[in-house]
C-alpha positions as CSV (number, residue, x, y, z in Angstrom):
1,X,-14.1,4.0,-22.7
2,X,-10.3,5.7,-22.8
3,X,-9.1,7.0,-19.3
4,X,-6.4,8.9,-21.2
5,X,-7.0,10.7,-24.2
6,X,-4.4,12.8,-26.4
7,X,-5.2,15.1,-29.3
8,X,-3.0,17.0,-31.3
9,X,-0.8,17.7,-28.5
10,X,2.1,20.4,-28.7
11,X,4.3,21.8,-26.5
12,X,7.5,24.2,-26.9
13,X,10.1,25.9,-24.6
14,X,11.3,28.7,-25.9
15,X,12.6,28.0,-29.6
16,X,12.4,24.3,-28.4
17,X,9.6,22.2,-29.6
18,X,9.3,19.1,-27.3
19,X,6.1,17.6,-28.7
20,X,4.8,18.5,-32.1
21,X,1.5,16.8,-32.9
22,X,0.8,13.8,-30.0
23,X,-2.0,11.8,-30.5
24,X,-3.3,8.7,-28.8
25,X,-5.7,7.1,-26.3
26,X,-5.4,4.5,-23.9
27,X,-8.4,2.1,-22.5
28,X,-8.5,0.9,-18.9
29,X,-6.8,-2.6,-17.8
30,X,-3.8,-1.5,-19.9
31,X,0.0,-1.6,-19.4
32,X,1.6,1.2,-21.7
33,X,5.5,1.2,-22.1
34,X,6.0,5.3,-23.1
35,X,9.6,5.2,-24.6
36,X,12.4,7.6,-26.4
37,X,15.3,9.4,-26.5
38,X,16.5,11.8,-23.7
39,X,14.6,14.9,-24.1
40,X,12.0,12.9,-26.5
41,X,9.4,14.9,-24.2
42,X,7.9,11.5,-22.1
43,X,8.4,13.5,-18.9
44,X,6.9,16.7,-20.5
45,X,3.7,14.3,-21.6
46,X,3.1,12.9,-18.2
47,X,3.4,16.2,-16.3
48,X,0.9,17.6,-18.9
49,X,-1.5,15.0,-18.4
50,X,-0.7,15.1,-14.7
51,X,-1.6,19.1,-15.3
52,X,1.6,20.2,-14.0
53,X,1.6,21.9,-16.8
54,X,-0.6,23.1,-20.1
55,X,-0.3,21.9,-23.6
56,X,0.5,24.9,-26.2
57,X,-2.0,23.2,-28.4
58,X,-4.4,19.9,-28.6
59,X,-6.8,18.5,-25.6
60,X,-5.9,15.7,-23.0
61,X,-8.7,14.1,-21.6
62,X,-8.3,12.0,-18.4
63,X,-11.4,9.6,-17.3
64,X,-13.4,11.7,-20.5
65,X,-12.8,14.9,-18.5
66,X,-10.8,17.6,-20.5
67,X,-8.2,18.9,-17.9
68,X,-6.6,22.1,-17.5
69,X,-3.5,23.0,-14.8
70,X,-6.9,23.8,-12.5
71,X,-8.1,20.6,-13.0
72,X,-7.9,18.5,-9.3
73,X,-10.6,15.9,-8.9
74,X,-9.0,13.3,-11.1
75,X,-5.7,13.8,-9.5
76,X,-7.6,11.8,-6.6
77,X,-7.4,8.8,-8.7
78,X,-4.1,8.8,-10.1
79,X,-0.5,7.6,-8.6
80,X,2.7,8.9,-9.5
81,X,6.5,7.5,-9.3
82,X,8.7,10.7,-11.1
83,X,11.8,9.8,-11.7
84,X,13.6,12.2,-9.6
85,X,11.5,12.4,-6.4
86,X,11.8,14.4,-3.3
87,X,11.1,12.4,-0.2
88,X,11.3,14.0,3.4
89,X,14.2,12.3,4.6
90,X,13.9,13.5,7.8
91,X,10.3,11.8,8.3
92,X,10.0,8.1,9.0
93,X,8.0,5.7,6.2
94,X,5.4,5.5,8.9
95,X,5.3,9.2,8.9
96,X,5.9,9.8,5.2
97,X,3.5,7.3,4.0
98,X,0.9,8.6,6.8
99,X,1.1,12.1,5.8
100,X,0.8,10.6,1.8
101,X,-2.1,8.9,2.2
102,X,-3.9,11.9,4.2
103,X,-3.2,14.0,1.3
104,X,-4.9,11.5,-0.8
105,X,-8.1,11.5,1.5
106,X,-7.3,8.7,3.8
107,X,-7.5,8.5,7.5
108,X,-3.9,8.5,9.3
109,X,-5.4,5.0,10.8
110,X,-6.1,3.3,7.3
111,X,-3.0,5.1,5.8
112,X,-0.5,3.7,8.6
113,X,-2.2,0.4,8.5
114,X,-2.2,-0.1,4.9
115,X,1.6,1.2,4.4
116,X,2.7,-1.3,7.0
117,X,1.0,-4.0,5.7
118,X,2.8,-3.4,2.1
119,X,6.3,-2.3,3.6
120,X,6.1,-5.9,5.4
121,X,5.3,-8.1,2.3
122,X,8.1,-6.2,0.9
123,X,9.9,-7.2,3.3
124,X,10.8,-3.6,4.9
125,X,8.7,-3.6,8.3
126,X,12.1,-3.8,10.1
127,X,12.7,-0.3,8.4
128,X,9.5,1.2,9.0
129,X,9.9,3.4,11.7
130,X,13.2,4.3,10.7
131,X,14.3,7.7,8.7
132,X,14.1,7.5,5.2
133,X,17.7,9.3,5.0
134,X,19.1,5.9,6.1
135,X,17.5,4.2,3.3
136,X,19.3,2.3,0.5
137,X,18.1,4.0,-3.0
138,X,15.9,0.7,-3.6
139,X,14.0,1.0,-0.4
140,X,13.8,4.4,-0.7
141,X,12.0,3.4,-4.5
142,X,9.9,1.0,-2.9
143,X,8.1,3.7,-0.4
144,X,7.9,6.0,-3.4
145,X,5.9,2.9,-4.9
146,X,3.6,2.1,-2.2
147,X,3.0,6.0,-2.1
148,X,2.0,6.0,-5.6
149,X,-0.3,3.1,-4.4
150,X,-1.4,3.8,-1.1
151,X,-4.8,5.2,-2.4
152,X,-5.9,2.6,-4.6
153,X,-5.5,4.5,-7.6
154,X,-7.0,3.7,-11.2
155,X,-4.3,5.2,-13.3
156,X,-0.7,4.9,-12.2
157,X,2.0,7.1,-14.0
158,X,5.8,6.0,-13.3
159,X,8.8,7.3,-14.6
160,X,12.2,4.7,-14.5
161,X,10.0,2.7,-11.5
162,X,12.6,0.2,-11.1
163,X,15.4,2.3,-10.4
164,X,17.8,0.9,-7.7
165,X,15.8,-2.5,-7.2
166,X,17.7,-5.8,-6.6
167,X,16.7,-8.5,-9.1
168,X,14.1,-9.8,-6.4
169,X,12.5,-6.4,-6.0
170,X,12.1,-5.9,-9.7
171,X,10.4,-9.5,-9.8
172,X,7.5,-8.4,-7.3
173,X,7.2,-5.2,-9.1
174,X,7.0,-6.7,-12.4
175,X,4.2,-9.5,-10.8
176,X,2.4,-6.4,-9.0
177,X,1.6,-4.4,-12.2
178,X,0.2,-7.1,-13.7
179,X,-2.0,-8.0,-10.9
180,X,-3.0,-4.2,-11.1
181,X,-3.6,-4.9,-14.9
182,X,-5.8,-7.9,-14.5
183,X,-8.2,-5.9,-11.9
184,X,-8.5,-3.0,-14.3
185,X,-6.1,-0.5,-13.7
186,X,-3.8,1.2,-16.0
187,X,-0.2,1.6,-15.9
188,X,1.5,4.2,-18.2
189,X,5.3,4.1,-17.5
190,X,8.8,5.1,-19.1
191,X,12.2,3.3,-18.6
192,X,15.0,2.6,-20.4
193,X,15.4,-0.8,-19.7
194,X,14.0,-2.1,-23.1
195,X,13.8,-5.7,-22.1
196,X,11.5,-5.0,-19.4
197,X,9.3,-3.1,-21.5
198,X,9.2,-5.6,-23.9
199,X,7.9,-8.1,-21.3
200,X,5.7,-6.2,-19.3
201,X,4.1,-4.0,-22.1
202,X,0.6,-4.6,-23.6
203,X,1.2,-1.8,-25.5
204,X,4.5,0.1,-26.4
205,X,4.5,4.1,-27.8
206,X,7.5,5.4,-29.1
207,X,8.5,8.9,-29.5
208,X,10.9,10.5,-31.4
209,X,11.5,14.2,-32.3
210,X,8.2,15.1,-30.6
211,X,6.1,12.3,-32.3
212,X,4.6,9.2,-32.3
213,X,6.7,7.2,-34.5
214,X,5.1,3.5,-33.1
215,X,2.8,2.3,-31.2
216,X,1.1,-1.3,-30.7
217,X,1.8,-4.4,-29.0
218,X,5.6,-5.6,-29.3
219,X,4.8,-8.0,-32.3
220,X,2.8,-5.7,-34.5
221,X,5.4,-2.7,-34.1
222,X,8.3,-5.3,-34.8
223,X,6.8,-7.3,-37.7
224,X,9.9,-9.5,-37.1
225,X,9.9,-12.1,-34.3
226,X,14.2,-12.0,-34.5
227,X,14.3,-8.8,-33.3
228,X,14.6,-7.3,-29.9
229,X,12.8,-3.7,-28.6
230,X,16.3,-2.4,-28.3
231,X,17.4,-3.1,-31.5
232,X,13.6,-1.7,-33.2
233,X,14.5,1.3,-30.7
234,X,17.7,2.1,-32.3
235,X,16.2,1.7,-35.8
236,X,13.4,3.7,-35.7
237,X,15.5,6.5,-33.8
238,X,18.1,6.4,-36.5
239,X,20.8,5.6,-33.9
240,X,23.6,3.3,-35.2
241,X,26.4,4.5,-34.0
242,X,26.5,2.9,-30.6
243,X,29.6,0.6,-31.8
244,X,31.7,3.6,-33.2
245,X,31.1,5.5,-30.1
246,X,31.9,2.7,-27.8
247,X,35.3,2.2,-29.9
248,X,36.1,5.4,-29.8
249,X,35.8,6.3,-26.2
250,X,38.1,2.9,-25.3
251,X,40.6,4.0,-27.6
252,X,40.9,7.8,-25.9
253,X,40.8,5.8,-22.7
254,X,43.6,3.8,-24.0
255,X,45.2,6.3,-25.8
256,X,45.4,8.9,-22.1
257,X,46.7,5.6,-20.4
258,X,49.5,4.9,-23.0
259,X,50.4,8.7,-22.6
260,X,50.4,9.0,-18.9
261,X,52.8,6.0,-18.7
262,X,55.5,7.4,-21.0
């Protein structure tokens, strides 16, 4: 049984059509890379699945339950890392993760014990009682990842989850995602780092101009072992001007520098 189902979902903001007719279903135990250009509707899709906004038309089901902005029960079984997250900087990681755990129904003692163990595994135990305002971007991101996993959710929604992480942390998080998938969890994530999406995803859904234009594993949607997901992305979205734009950009810089030296 699918754990996420979208049927003919559409969403507009004023005169701007963001999603026009999006349909897909996702089975448990799958890592899904949801990709598209900025403004393609990726974050809007996730916000509707999370019940943060309602579609204009179409239906969304999570755990076979039709959801609305008023639905709450299913949210106990999901974890979410938004691209831009507000963290209570004045709190320590200890305090913040204890709060998040309790919001998900955990006892304070369980939330603290579990979060401390997870921070230790990631090499962050020394900062557990430090205020988050003192954290680097990568440390903050790892705290957000821990917060999304603390209550052992069945579905993870991660938007640019590797933002700010160093190379070692990226390797750890990639392996964590695979291990979660192997234990039956579903991961639905967006990223602009195409090589990571290509490497990690069991399935890739490509969104363009409000519609799904490719859906399947990389081998299926590429039909060419010599191409990369980045090249496929460019081909399917019709973007071929990167070389010209880069050259024009540097020409302006060079011209400005030359003019400034006269």
